[in-house]
N, C-alpha and C positions, 0 to 999 in steps of 0.2 A: 915508251917509257921516256925516251929522251925528249920527245916533243912535250911532254907533261913537265919534265924538270926545267926546260927552257921558259915555259909559261910561269911556272913558279918562280923562277929567279927574277924575271922581268916584273913580276908582281911585287915581290920583295924590295926591288929597287924603288919602285914607285912609292910604296908606303913608307920607306925609310926617311922621307922628308918631313914626316909628322911626329909630334910628340907622342909619347907612349899611350896616354889616355885616348887621345883622338884617333891614333892609329889602330887601337883595338876596336873602337866603335866603327870606324871606317872599314876595316877589315871584315867584320861581322856582316855589315850592310853589303859589302862587295860580294861575299860568298853567297849570301842570301839571294842576290840578284843575278848570278851567273844564269846563262841560257840552260834549259833543261835537256839539251841535246850534246852529242859528242863526248868529250872527256870530262865535261864540266859536273855532271852528276857524281862521277867516281871522286872528283876533287871535293865536292861539297861534303860526300860522305866521309872521306878521310878527316876533313875539318871537324864535322861533328863527332866522329868517333873518339877524338882526343878530348873532348869537352863534356860529352854526355856521361852520366852516372854508369850507364850499362848500355850497350847496343850491339845488335848483329847488323849484317849488311842490309840496309834499307835505302829507299829512294825517296828524294824529295824534289819537287818541282820548284821552279822559281818562286820568290817571295814568301817563303815559309819563315815565320818568326818564332823563334824559340827563346825563352827567358826562364832563368833558373836551371841552367845546364846541368848542375851537380845533383839535381832532384828528379831528372828525367831518364826513363829508360824507354828504348825502343827496340822490339824484337826483330829478328831475322825475317827478311822478306816483306817487311811492311812498306806501305806506300803512302806518302804524305803529298797531297795535291797542291795546287797553286793557292797562295793566300792563307793557308792554315796558320793558327796562332796557338803555341803551347806555352802557358804561363804557370810555372810552378813557383810557389811563394813560401816564405816561412819554412816550415818543416814537412809540409804537405808535398808528397811525391806524385808525379804523373808516370804511369806505366802503360805502354802499349805492348801487347803480346805480340807473337809472331803472326805474319800474313794479315795484319790489320790493314784496312784501306780508309783513308780519310778523304772525302770528297772535297771540292774546292771550297775554300774559305770556312773551314770548321774552326770552332774556338774551343779550346779546352783549358779550364783554369782550375786551380785548386783553392781559391779563396774568392771571397766576394766583398763588396763595400757594405758596411752597415748603413740603415737608413732610419734609425730609431731616434736620434737625437735631433728633434726639430728646431734646437737653438743653434745648431752648427750648420753651416753651409755643406751641401753634399760632397763637395771636393775636400772637405776636411773630416769627414766621417771616418771613423777607424775601419781597418779591414776586419772582417768577421768570418765565420763559417769554414774556417780552415779545415780541409779533409783531403785525403788522397783521391786521386782518380785512378781507376784500374780498368783498363779495357783489354779483356782476355783475348786469346788467340782467335783468329779467323773472324773477326768483326768487320762489318762494313757500315761506316757512317756516311750517309748522303751529303750532298752540298748544304753548307750553311747550317749544320748542326752545332748547337751549343751545349757544352757540358759543364755543370757547375761542379764545385768541390764536393767531396764526400759521396762519390758515386762509383759503382761498380757495374760494369756491362759484361754480362756472362758471355762465355765462349759461343762463338758462331751466330751472335746476334746481328741483326740489321736494324739500323736506325734511319728512318725516313728523312728526306730532305726538309730542311727548315724546322726541324724539331729541337725542343729544348729539354734537356734531360737533367732532372734534379732528384732523382732517386734510381735505386738499384734497378737493373733490368735482368731477369733470369736469362739463363743460357739458352740459345736457339730460339730467341724471341724475335719477332718483328714488331717495332715500336714506332709510332708516329705521333706527332703533334706537339702542342705547347701548353702545358707540360706533356711530356711523351707518356704514352700509354701503350701497353702491349696489346696488339689487335689479333696476333696469331702466334702459333708456335711452328717453327721450321720442322719440327719433329712429327707434327700432325700432317703437314704438307708431304714429307717423306713417306709416311704410312699410307696416305691415300694413294699416292702414285706408285706404290708398290716398291720403292727403293729403301734400302736400310743402311 
């Protein structure tokens, strides 16, 4: 624990030379890019714990980007892999249940851009489609999964790599594709193998 405090004090000294706005942005960037070994995952978790709406003890790899801290909940035992992005905007929340696994480079957003006004450049289009994203307990999202706002992924579901989820997925489903569609129920797999 003493080693942890020494590291923390040295980091605070380094950041004290910047103004408060730049210091906050630099601090978040620094925490996000700490190595994924040693004391650093614990350090990162303590940082997130103070900012997120709600969280149990969870693990993040290097390079995870979180925006909208006060709208995001992450459950106990969850695992967020390298390069994942969680963007909560407006009033729409993002909730990850317990023991959720996000593969590398997943993107979860609670809002989209409108594309309907052809008289406006895309960059000036308003935000639209605000809606909560709820990922229930024990789900696994493969690498590069994208989840749009207003989606619920049911307990125990698996989403295949490179899928785009824009509608609800029932509990214990296996879903793949763009847009994602359910191809199998994990409950059927359990029954056929004799497990319950």
